[in-house]
N, C-alpha and C positions, 0 to 999 in steps of 0.2 A: 561599312567602316569609315569612320565618322574624319572627314575631311578638312585639313587642319588647309595650312600654304601647301601641303605637300601632295598638292592637286599634281603636279606634273613629277611625281618622285623618280620618274627615267630620268627626269635631268638635273635629279640632285646635284652640285654640288660640292667635292668632296675638295679642303685642305686643311689647312693649320693657321691660325687664330691666336694671340696670345691675349688674354682677357679681354675684357667688352671692345665693340668697335665703337660706343661711345667715350672719348676721349675726355679725362679730368679737366677744367676749364678754371680760369678766374673770373667767368662772369657770376653777376652777383646773383641771378635768375639760379644759378648750379646749387641740387639741393644738396644735404648730407646722403652717404653712400654708406647708410648702415642699412643691416639689411633687417626687414622686418617677415614676420612669419604668422601666415593666417591658422585659423583653425583647421582647417583642411591640410595643412603642411604645405604650402603653397609660400615659396617665396618671395621677395619682390626686392627690389632696388630704385631709388629714383634716381638717374642719374643726372636729368637735368628739369625743371620743372618747366610747364607750358601755362599761357594764363586761360586757357580755354574750360569749356564746361565739362562736366562728366558726363558719361554715357549714361542713359536706365535701362533697360533692358528692353527690348527689342530696337536700341538702337540699331541705325547703318552706319558703322564707322570702318575711315582706310585707315591701315597700317605699311608700312615696312618695318622689314623685322629680317635678322639673322637667325638661323635655329644652329644650334650646334648638340654636342653630345658632351660630357666632363671632361673627355680627353681632349677638348678644342676643334674635334673633327667638326667642319662644315655641313651640316646635308642639305640644308635649303635658304636660299637667300632670294626676298623679293629685290633687295637691292640691282641685284646681279642681273636680273630679267628687265630692271628698270621698270617695274610696273607693281604697285602698288597693291594691295589686297583687300579687299573690301567684303564685308558680312552682317548680318544682323546680330544682334550680341543676345545671347541667352534663351537661345532657340535650339542650341545643340548643333552647331551648324560646325562646329571646332572642338576641337579637345576640351575638356573642364576646365585645368588651366588655363588656358585661353578666357572662355568666359569670366570666370571667378577673375583673373587680374588685369585685363582691361578694364572691366567693371570698377576698379581701384585708380583710374588714372585721369586725368585732364588732357582737353585735346591740346594739343602740343608736347607733353611729356614726352621725356625719352626715359625709358625703366628697363631692367633685366628679371626677367620673369624665370625663376628654378622651378620648374613644376616636376614631382616627382611620378614614377611611376601611375601611379593608382588614376593622377590630374592628367596623363596622358596618352601612352597607348598600353598599357598595362604587359600583362606576362605575355604577349605576340610580339613578334617582332614586323616591320613594315620598313621595305626596303631597305635604307641602306638605317636603320634604328634598329636595334638588338632591342630581343627581349627585355620586361624591364627593365629600359634604360631612366633617367634623368633628362629631363632637355632643358637645357638654358636658351633662352629667346632673349636678344636685343632688338627692344621694340620700338616705336616713334610712334604716336599716335596722332595720324595729320590732321584728321577732319572726325567729326559728330554729328550726324544728324539725329536725333533725338523724334522718338513718334510724337504726333501733335495728339494729346489729351481732347476729345473731343467731353464735354459739358453739356447735359440735358437742358435746356430752356428753365428757368426758374417763372412757374405758371403761378404760382403765388397767391391767391386772393383777384386772378384774372377770372374776366365772366368767359364763358366760353357759348358761341352762337351758333344755331343750327339752321341749315340753310333748306331749302325746301327738296335738295336733292337727297336729304342725310349726313352731306359734309357738316363735319364739326369744325370749327375751328377757335384759338384764343390769340387775342392781339397781343404779344409779348414785347412789342418793343416799334414805335412809330419812327420812318423815317420824316422828309418835311413833304409839309399838306401842298408845296411848290412841286413837288414830282407829278406828275399824271400817271394815274392808273394805270398798272399792264393793260396792253389789249393783245385782242386774236391779232396773229398775223407777225404782230413781233418779236424778234427775237430777243428772250429773255438769258441772265445769266444767274446762276442759283447756287448757292450752298444747301448744305443738307446733309442731313442724319436721320436715318429712318429706323424705327423700334417693334418690335412686337408687341402686344399686349402686358406682357408680362416684361416688357423693360428690356429685352436683348437686343441689343443693336444689330441693325444686318445690312448695314450700308452706311456710307460717310462720305462724300465728298470732300467734307473738311480735315477727317484723318486723310486721307487721300494727300490733302494740299491742291485741289484741283476742283474746283467749279464745274456743271457742266451749262450749257449753250445748246437753247434749242428754241424751235420757233412755236411759238403759244398756240392753243386753239387749234393746233393742226391735226391730232391724234396721236402727236411721237410719243408722249406721254398718259400715264393713266385718267383718267376721267378726273378722280379728284384733285389732281396738280391742274389739271389744264383750269377747271373753276377755282381752286381757290387761288391760283396766282391772279388769277384776274381782280382778287380785291386789295392785292397789293400793289405798293409806289415802292420805287426803289428807295433802298433802306431800311424798307417794314423787315420784321420777323414774324411770323407765324408759327404755331405750332398747327398743325392740321391732324383731325382724325378723322379718317376717311376707312368710310364701311367697305365691306370686299366688293359690291357690286361695282361701284366707283374707283378699285384697285386694281388686283387679278381675278377676282371673279370664282367662281366656285372650282375653278381648275387650279388655282394659285401660279405658280410660277417655277416649274421644276422643282430642286428638292430645295431652292433657296426659299422660296412663299410655300406654305402649307395651301391647301385651300383653304375658301371661303375666311379667309383673314383680312382682319383687320388691321391696322395698318397706321402707324403714327409719325408724324414727318416737321422736324423740326427745319423751316426753310427759312431764307433768307434769301429776298429778290436783290441781288448786286446792282442790276442794270438790268434796265427794259430801253434797247434800240427802235428808234422808229423804224419801222418798215418799208423796208428797201423794196422798191416797183421795179421787179423781173422781165425784162420784152423776151417775148420768146425770138426764136433765129425765124428770120424768114427764111423760109425755104423753096419760094415762088421762082419755079425755073432751074430749078436744082433737078439731077439726076439720082437716082437713088439707088444703091448697089445693092441686091440680093445675095448674101454667100449661102453656103452648102447646109450650113445650118439652121437657117430662115432667118438670121438677125439681117436686119436692113439699116445700112449707114447712106445718110446724107451728109457730101459733105458742103461744110457752109464757109470754111479758112483751111487751104492748103500750105505746103511747105515742100523744102528739099531739104529738110534734117534729116537726122537720123529716128530709127522706131524704138522704143525700148524692148529688152527680152524678157525674156522667165527668169523671173526672179529680183528682176531691178525695180525700188522704191520708184513709184510717179506720185507726181502731185497733178490733182486732177479738181478744176468747180464745174459745176453739173446743176442742170434744176430738173426735176423728175415729175410728168405728166400720168395725168390716166389717159384715157383715151377720150374722156368725155371736156379735156382739156385742163381739169381742176390738178393746182400742182399740189405735190404732194410732200415735197423736200426740196432744198435748195440750200448748198453749199454757199453760193452767191450771197442769200440772204442774210447765214448768216456770218459772212466776211469771212470765211472758215475754209481754206481749200483741203480735202481729204489728203493721205498720204497711207499708201497701202504698197505692197508687192506683188506684181504682177502676175498674172498666169500660176497665182500659190492658194486658188479657191477661197479666197479674202474678198469677194465679193460675187453677186450672182456671174454665171456663168457667160451671158451677153456683153459684158464688160469686159472682163479678162480675152475675149475672143477681139474686140471693137479696139481695145487699147496698144493691144500686138500690133495691128494692123496698120494704126496711126501712127505720125509723126510728131514730133515736138512742134508743139506751138500752134497744132493743128484743132480747129473744132469741125464737130461733126453734129448731126441728130442723128441718134439710136431709136428704131423702132425694133422692140424686143418684144418677142409673142415669148409667153407662158413658161414655157420650157426651157427656155436661155434665160428666168428672171425669178418669182416664186413658188411657180409651179401650182398645182391644183389646192396647197392649202394657203396661198395670200401670206402676208404679213401682218400679224396683229390689226389693229381696227384701223390701217392705213391702206395696206393693197389686195385688192378683194381677191379667190381664189381666183383661179384662170384669166389671172387679168395682163393683157398687152402694156405693155410701159416703154413711154418716149423717155429719152434723156436728150439735153443741149448740152454736148459736155466737151470741155477744152481741158488740156493734155497741158497743163504750163510748162513743166520741167520731167526730169528721171535721171535719178542718176543709182 
């Protein structure tokens, strides 16, 4: 069943109302109350004009509404729940009359949509909506967040340079020469869009509006990225053309990257943060606690505060080491603690076990055997198979 607002059908509100909830005002922004009809048969009236943008296909919109039958019986109201309704426009997540009608509005508009049955719920009844019902919705379009359009870099007339490894790159735009080159060990912030050889985009931080941050030269990304980004300065925009040997290899990556895929990335190095020196916890003279699972915990700092419970969201700073002392990851280096629901298998088993034993503000060194970490397979190029891992961990907070 297509869901509109009518999600909480059991809580539908019955009552009577006279005409629209939007009363005519003397405001100059008030539009005419002419009824307009589209080719599909949808009728709409702009009761009051807003001054915002119009939504595009794929926009995330937020609306308040009252839904009623033509006899003025109210069957649903977001106002009554004091909870606006959000959805992605044009993806069939609401009835056709909504997808079409809201696309005609501007952010801030108040309008009435008169939706014939073929654009609503058709010849079937839905809750308190009889079959073949024309539906009337008084709608206020509260906000519009249009999807970000990703435009591939224009490389026309630009030289392609090939490195000894087979990586190809094109300098699209240069930042300031005063900025230092990014170096291994630095935390970099990167915006990117990734494409297959046929031009199909498979991923984009630009589209998500969320750059990624990671430690360069530590195997946290594909080899072509680790190499290519060390050729860049903050503000640079490069196109990286990465052979499969420097990407996801002969096996590809799940269903998203086919085997032996050459990948193209339009990359902007937003910022490269100088390396933060991390000091490992000093465990000299500290007791080691071994749990029944084989997890070892060394208390560095203890408190008398509470411990988190299963399902609570914890905030954690950490640095991870192999048994040879090599650091493979650190949230401190990124200045970005991680948050997740503890006890919900969102992290390795050794972490879930340890954090449920720790109290807020405590610091521990964890020595995690392979069966409580990444097991026989390891993790990418970073964690070898059957690796015992060491974590210096700080439970900052939970809620």
